[in-house]
Backbone as a ProteinNet text record, in pm:
[ID]
protein_1_A
[PRIMARY]
MSTEIEKTLIEMIAKHAEVKPESLSASMPVKETGIDSLGTAELMFDIEEHYNIVLDNASELQERFELGTIKDLAKRLEQQLECEVEV
[TERTIARY]
-78.7	-111.3	-189.2	-270.7	-353.9	-270.6	-153.8	-67.7	-20.4	11.6	52.4	-63.5	-181.8	-300.6	-326	-312.6	-331.3	-235.6	-109.3	-9.7	-46.6	-89.5	-129.4	-251.1	-349.6	-469.5	-435.3	-347.9	-307.4	-245.3	-159.1	-96.7	-201.7	-294.9	-399	-491.3	-533.5	-622.4	-552	-426.2	-349.7	-345.1	-326.6	-323.1	-454.8	-565.6	-695.9	-743.4	-695.7	-732.7	-635.6	-530.1	-426.1	-362.9	-324.2	-252.4	-129.7	-40.4	77.4	36.8	88.7	56	88.9	192.2	233.7	126.5	36	-68.4	-186.6	-182.9	-291.2	-244.3	-338.2	-307.6	-420.6	-391.4	-490.2	-611.3	-592.1	-702.6	-792.1	-755.9	-832.2	-957.6	-1072.7	-1192.2	-1168.1	-1210.7	-1187.3	-1245.7	-1364.3	-1428.9	-1351.6	-1260.3	-1180.8	-1048	-1025.7	-900	-900.2	-1018.2	-1029.4	-1067	-1085.6	-1123.1	-1271	-1300.8	-1439.2	-1503.6	-1628.6	-1701.4	-1638.8	-1590.4	-1523.1	-1393.9	-1319.3	-1196.6	-1224.8	-1336.1	-1375.2	-1402.1	-1474.4	-1502.3	-1372.1	-1283.7	-1154.8	-1071.5	-1078.3	-1006.4	-1055.8	-1186.6	-1241.2	-1189.5	-1182.1	-1127.4	-979.3	-904.5	-762.5	-741.5	-826.2	-816.4	-840.5	-944.3	-973.7	-856.7	-799.8	-688.4	-564.1	-532.2	-411.6	-415.8	-531.1	-543.6	-603.7	-634.4	-690.5	-815.2	-907.6	-1032.2	-1148.3	-1267.2	-1388.5	-1445.5	-1457.3	-1507.6	-1651.1	-1675.5	-1811	-1881	-2010.3	-2093.4	-2052.6	-2066.3	-2024.1	-2092.7	-2217.4	-2286.3	-2223.1	-2181.5	-2112	-1978.2	-1909.4	-1780.5	-1797.8	-1901.2	-1930.2	-1953.9	-2022.3	-2046.4	-1913.7	-1821.1	-1688.5	-1619	-1634.2	-1574.6	-1637.2	-1767.7	-1838.5	-1828.7	-1826	-1834.2	-1709.8	-1630.9	-1520.1	-1384.8	-1288.7	-1150.3	-1077.8	-959.1	-876.3	-849.3	-828.1	-806	-928.4	-1048.6	-1171.9	-1177.9	-1145.1	-1146.9	-1044	-926.4	-821.5	-866.2	-931.4	-979.8	-1082.2	-1173.3	-1276	-1212.2	-1115.3	-1045.6	-967.5	-905	-830.6	-923.9	-1042	-1140.7	-1175.8	-1196.7	-1232.2	-1114.6	-994.6	-877.8	-860	-886.6	-877.5	-981.9	-1100.5	-1204.7	-1163.7	-1099.9	-1054.9	-951.7	-862	-758.3	-818.1	-922.6	-985.6	-1057.7	-1101.4	-1180.5	-1096.9
151.7	224.6	135.4	47.8	-37.7	-121.5	-168.3	-248.8	-167.8	-42.1	45.1	62.9	82.7	98.9	-30.2	-144.1	-272.9	-286.4	-252.2	-261.6	-170.5	-49.6	44.6	-7.4	-57.7	-111.7	-231.7	-317.8	-433.8	-388	-287.2	-234.5	-175.5	-99.5	-37	-142.1	-238.6	-343.9	-425.2	-457.2	-534.2	-460.5	-330.1	-250.2	-261.8	-247.5	-248.9	-389.6	-489.3	-627.7	-689.1	-612.6	-656.5	-788.3	-791.2	-905.2	-852	-942.8	-904	-884.9	-780.2	-757.9	-879.1	-953.3	-1069.3	-1178.9	-1174.2	-1277.2	-1245.7	-1130.1	-1087.3	-1085.3	-1104.4	-1091.9	-1015	-958.5	-877.7	-960	-1089.6	-1174.3	-1220.6	-1182.4	-1223.7	-1138	-1202.6	-1123.2	-1038.8	-914.9	-823.2	-879.8	-939.1	-987.9	-1103.6	-1166	-1275.3	-1229.8	-1099	-1047.3	-1038	-1046.5	-1034.3	-894.6	-803.7	-667.1	-665.3	-596.6	-589	-459.2	-437.6	-320.8	-189.3	-183.5	-61.8	-40.6	-147.5	-139.4	-94.4	-140.5	-100.2	49.5	100.7	244.8	324	278.1	345.4	338.6	225.1	209.3	310.3	328.3	424.9	566.3	601.8	732.9	741.6	633.6	632.1	647.6	580.6	592.8	736.7	798.7	938.6	1029.1	1008	1092.2	1067.8	941.7	907.9	964	951.2	994.4	1134	1197.2	1332.3	1341.4	1248.3	1243.3	1221.6	1240.3	1202.4	1085.8	972	853.8	877.4	855.6	870.6	735.8	739.4	620.5	520.6	562.6	481	345.3	338.2	209	110.2	157.5	70	26.3	118.9	86.3	-14	4.5	-89.7	-229.3	-235.7	-364.3	-427	-345.9	-396.8	-459.6	-394.9	-450.2	-584.7	-595	-715.5	-828.7	-796.1	-899.3	-911.7	-808.6	-807.4	-840	-844.8	-869.6	-736.7	-745.3	-624.9	-565.6	-651.2	-605.4	-528.9	-578.6	-508.8	-369.6	-364.1	-237.3	-141.4	-192.4	-109.4	-54.5	-137.6	-91.6	19.5	3.1	105.5	235.6	224.5	342.6	409.1	329.4	384.6	461.3	407.7	476.7	612.9	616.9	744.2	841.5	791.5	879	935.2	856	904.3	1012.8	996.5	1099.1	1228.4	1215.4	1334.5	1412.1	1341.7	1405.9	1477.3	1418.5	1476.3	1606.3	1626.2	1744.4	1867.5
-2412.7	-2289.8	-2193.3	-2248.9	-2164	-2067.6	-2113.3	-2027	-1906.5	-1929	-1818.1	-1720.1	-1773.8	-1689.6	-1612.4	-1679.2	-1611.8	-1493.5	-1515.6	-1407.7	-1291.5	-1323.1	-1218.3	-1143.1	-1217.1	-1152.5	-1064.3	-1111.8	-1031.2	-900.1	-906.4	-783.8	-690.6	-746.7	-665.1	-603.6	-684.4	-635	-527.1	-549.7	-450.7	-317.2	-322.9	-199.9	-123.6	-193.8	-128.2	-92.1	-166.7	-136.1	-35.1	-5.2	88.9	45.5	-83.5	-139.4	-214.5	-249.9	-327.6	-473.8	-537.9	-679.2	-766.6	-730.2	-809.2	-810.2	-713.3	-706.8	-798.5	-862.9	-950.4	-1095.4	-1186.6	-1329.2	-1396.2	-1511.3	-1582.7	-1625.8	-1643.6	-1688.2	-1573.6	-1451.3	-1333.2	-1316.2	-1290.4	-1259.5	-1133.8	-1139.1	-1026.9	-897.6	-906.8	-784.6	-720.6	-794.8	-740.2	-680.3	-679.5	-625.7	-474.1	-415.8	-271.4	-226	-319.4	-282.7	-241.9	-133.2	-86.3	-135.3	-98.1	-148.3	-102.6	19.6	66.4	-12.2	-32.5	-111.5	-253.6	-308.8	-444	-449.2	-351.4	-346.2	-332.2	-245.5	-226.9	-354.2	-423.2	-549.1	-651.4	-659.7	-754.4	-725.2	-597.4	-560.6	-597.7	-574.9	-609.4	-759.9	-837.6	-983.4	-1025.4	-970.5	-1003.2	-967	-850.9	-806	-891.6	-916.7	-991.7	-1133.8	-1199.2	-1338.5	-1352.7	-1240.4	-1238.8	-1327.9	-1302.9	-1378.3	-1281.7	-1333.6	-1262.3	-1340.7	-1276.3	-1346.5	-1388.9	-1516.5	-1566.1	-1565.6	-1566.3	-1569.6	-1460.8	-1337.8	-1222.9	-1219.1	-1264	-1260.5	-1357.1	-1475.1	-1570.2	-1512.3	-1450.5	-1390.5	-1277.3	-1197.8	-1089.4	-1146.5	-1259.6	-1325.4	-1368.4	-1415.1	-1453.4	-1332.1	-1216.5	-1094.4	-1060.2	-1078.1	-1036.4	-1137.6	-1266.1	-1369.1	-1456.2	-1461.6	-1556	-1495.7	-1583.5	-1543.6	-1523.7	-1471	-1456.2	-1594.3	-1692.8	-1830.3	-1882.6	-1854.9	-1895.1	-1832.2	-1705.9	-1633.8	-1693.6	-1726.5	-1786.2	-1921.8	-2001.6	-2132.1	-2117	-2022.4	-1999.2	-1951.8	-1864.9	-1814.4	-1927.4	-2010.8	-2124.1	-2217.6	-2241.6	-2325.9	-2267.2	-2136.2	-2074.5	-2082.7	-2060.5	-2067.7	-2207.7	-2310.1	-2448.1	-2473.4	-2419	-2434.1	-2364.7	-2250.3	-2176.3	-2257.5	-2327.5	-2407	-2527.2	-2586.5	-2704	-2675.2	-2551.4	-2517.5	-2514.3
[MASK]
+++++++++++++++++++++++++++++++++++++++++++++++++++++++++++++++++++++++++++++++++++++++

């Protein structure tokens, strides 16, 4: 499932960073994608809308945007989605 999430995140990030999805990879740090702080906020809203969730622990997620890779972000999102299914 993580690969599907990675692909979706790459498409979303590319939209907000105004780059081609092909120029991004899951191993790329999010902060190196060219997405700015406004784009990051919009991306978070898009993720919530796309997956019909409310992102929990926004500060941890923000840290993922600043320090982690797209793959890291996908793993964190997958964890939250699994928790949502269990409830």
